[in-house]
C-alpha positions, 0 to 999 in steps of 0.5 A, a space after each residue: 207144730 201140734 194142731 188142737 182140734 177145735 169144735 165150733 159150737 153147734 146151734 141149739 136145735 129148737 123143739 117144735 111146740 107140738 113135738 112128739 104130742 097128739 092133737 085131737 080136734 072134735 069137728 075136724 071137717 067143719 070151717 075152723 078145724 081145717 084152719 086149727 089142723 094146719 096151725 097144730 101139724 105146722 107146730 109139730 102135732 100129730 093131729 087126730 080128729 073127729 068128723 059126723 058120719 058120712 063126712 070125709 074121713 082118713 087114716 086119723 080121723 074117726 067118724 063119731 056122733 058127739 051124742 054116742 056116748 060109748 063111740 066117743 069114749 072109743 076113739 078117745 081110748 084109741 087117740 090118747 090126746 095130749 091136747 084136745 081142742 073141742 070145736 064140734 056143735 051147733 055153731 048157727 045161731 038161728 039152728 032151727 032145732 033147738 033140742 038138738 042145739 042143746 043135746 049136741 052143744 051140752 050132752 055132747 061136750 059132756 060125754 067128750 069130757 067123761 071120755 077124756 077124764 077116763 083115759 090112762 093118759 091125761 092131757 095137758 089141755 082140753 080147750 072148749 070153743 064156747 062163743 061171744 053169743 053168751 055175753 048178749 046185749 051188754 050194757 057195756 061198750 067192749 065186752 071182756 070176761 068180766 061181764 056178766 052173761 046175758 044169752 039172748 038166744 038157744 045157741 048162746 044159752 046151749 054155750 053157757 050152759 056147756 061152760 057151766 057144765 064144764 066146771 064140774 070136770 075141772 078138778 079132773 081136766 085142764 079146761 080152757 074156754 075160748 069165746 070167740 067173737 064173729 070171725 070168717 074166711 075162705 070156706 065158711 058157709 054162706 049162711 053166715 053173714 060175711 060169706 054170704 055178702 061176698 058171694 053175692 059180690 063175686 057173682 055180682 048180683 045186683 041186689 041182696 036181702 038182709 036183716 038188722 042193718 043197725 048191727 055192729 060186730 067185732 070180726 076176726 080173721 079165722 087164721 087168727 082165731 086158729 092161731 090164738 087156739 094153738 097158743 091157748 093150748 100151749 100155754 093157758 091156765 087150766 080154768 081161764 076163759 078168753 075172749 078171742 077178737 079183734 076188738 074193734 066193730 064194723 057195722 053192716 054198711 061198712 062191710 057193704 062199702 068195703 065189698 064195694 070197693 073191693 069189687 068196684 060196684 054198688 049193690 042194692 041192699 034190701 031189708 028182709 023183715 024175715 031175716 031180722 031176728 027179735 032178740 037179735 044182738 045190736 052190738 058185739 065188740 070184745 076186749 082181747 086184753 086178757 088173751 093179748 096178755 097171755 099170748 102177745 098181739 095176735 096176728 090180726 089182718 085188717 077186715 078189708 084184707 080178710 074180705 078180699 082174700 074170700 073175694 079173690 078165692 
């Protein structure tokens, strides 16, 4: 009896999203850069990054100032990235040096785009991290990407100027604009609102000084933001802008209540006039419908779980 050898069908090998590709993250040592590096590496990319001179580096991390045009061009020439996530910049709204905000956020970004347009290996996607602050005090309850910008501070103006400047390069580069609303997580500096509140509760401080208690914000988890950036780099059509947000708002009082439940005590909240800005954006709530239509519903932990993660870290 002759036996005929049979071959079991082999399962198809799934190629990871970034297999064999190089990703460049500017501002790799920043808060968001840490989480995006993990996202991209898990997807198969070899991740390169830039850091400010004096920050920790490694074999694939280059110390370079965005405003140093020649040094930045040399880094881009060496890396020859397939995808780029531009996170570096001044990210703190009340940063005191307005000139530096514009120089870094606008001129520094232009230096990067010029360098990317000049290399032989074209990138398939260049994501620029803008900000929902460009919308200012919008007159609609939920902000989508069609809402006209109305920036109310130098940081927001610089981000909008960056977006307009980037249009000059859209015929040369596949640029995608991300407009993140507020987001937080482990590792964010205490000069930001939620880390400041969490830190007070962690050390069981009896009181906390805050600014305008009437503000409401759309808060997301940094891990969701990093995952959304990764998917935008892989799928977003060039020339488009996307809100990155949860679609829900939380008042300052609601945040204090959440943290009180997590920590098991009430804190005394005092308004410090020095923390109240005259041009404060009162409410900032975004629509993520456009983002969801492209990449599906982002995995967004409830805000209370993000706060618990930060409190227990």
